[in-house]
Phi, psi and omega in degrees: 000317180292322180294319179296321178295317178296321179295318178297319179296319179294319179297319178294321178293319178298317178297320179295320179295321179297317179296317179296320179295319179295316178296317179298320179296318179296316180296317179295321179297315178297319178296319181293323179299315179296316182294313183290329176296314177298317180296320179296320178297314181296316181295320179295319177296317182295320181298311180289327179293322178293328174294323177295317181290346171287339178260323182240129180301144180299322180296322177295325180289316185281328188242004178292143183260005182223138176240108180209078185281055181265082179243164178297128182260350173221163184294332182273007180249156177244122182234166178284172183291332177082158177224132188234040176279127187273351183301319176299323179289321179294316180294320177296318179297313181292323181298308181295320180295320180292321176298315180298317180290328177296331177276314188284326186296304180295318181294317180295317180292319179295321176297318180295317180295319179296313182294324184276328190244336187241325187291143174285157182305319180293318178295317179298320181295336180266315188288317185297313176299322178295321179293320182287345175298333179300327181288340182268355179286130178301144183293336178294329176293317175300321179296316176298318179298318180293319184284323187263340183242302187292313182299313177298323179296315179296318180295319178293320178296318178296322179295325179295331180257009179074023179250128181274119179243129181295150178297334173239113186223158176295330182294313181295319178294318181293321179298312181291323177295324176298320176298320180295328184276348183305311181295332177298317182282314185294317184293312180293317180295323177298316178296320180293317181295320178293336180281349178293130182302140179295336180299327178294319178294316181296320179295318179294315179294329181291334180265009173103004179286148177281172179298317180295317178297323178296319180293313186284329186254346182238303187291309182297314176300322179292328181268001187301319178303317178292324179294318178298322178297320178294322177294321178295318177298317179295319180294319177296322177296321179293320180295325183271359182288141183237308190298316181298320181293317180300317187274335186245334184253342177092190183241009183283118177275092185241133177279087185209143174250018177276116183293349180271354181269160173278129180225178176221173184235173181294318181294323178297318180291328176299314179296317182296318183290332183262009181255136176103183182275101183222150176281127188292332183275000181283156179297329181296319179284317181294339178299331179298321180288325176295319177296317180298319178295317178298319180295321178297312181294320180297315179293322179297319178295320177299318178297318180296317179296316180297320179295323178293319178296316179297316180296319179296318180293322181296318179294322181294319182288325180292000000 
């Protein structure tokens, strides 16, 4: 009887080990798929980008002040020599992204603080889903709104004050993009603020701090790592946006930090370069992969800087 019981116990343990091994194998496989997919994307970009740098010097690409990839795309065509300086695209990308973040950051954080600290449960149950609906609107709709509503209003307002605003401007694209980014910041920041232990609030209120002082001096510093992560996600989303820029900011690669001018971004140029009847081995087509690689490295550096800031703040707060 005892032997049969021991045999059953061994069999159950063996079965449990087999199940654990199978689950571990599935988890490792899924992790490897994600890692190898990212590695494959990077290697493919790097391979084509190096082919581009074999035709165009790296220094001209990184420090060139003009972007005009008008080269012959077939052997029977005659094209200009072209210019492949990425600085106009970088300034346009940063300009529109900064305008968008200037709009989305205060509005998103204030919405998150209101929903987490001031709103009643019934109000929160209604307002938060409505706010998150903004994230589900297609970006082409935002683009139409920017081109048909926001841009004419800005142009008319500027004309009333004697200021010339282009029909396609970084300002109109940035304003609408900022509205689109509000739910990204508010939703994530709201979740982070709600995750702060209630004991911290009670301790602050117990020593005589007001509700506002508790929020500004206790809750927000404790939630800062999560808030920075939400801002980083929103900024990355702004850098990668294409449709709003195409429809509201235009395609002009201009080295300008004037928000009233028409500019373009790196993602827009990637789409433009890979669209149409083009020879794949030409510098004009390969430039899209060089831009994509530069954008990947640029975003990776931003992530690394943000993680260091978050880690430093977490250690300081701890």
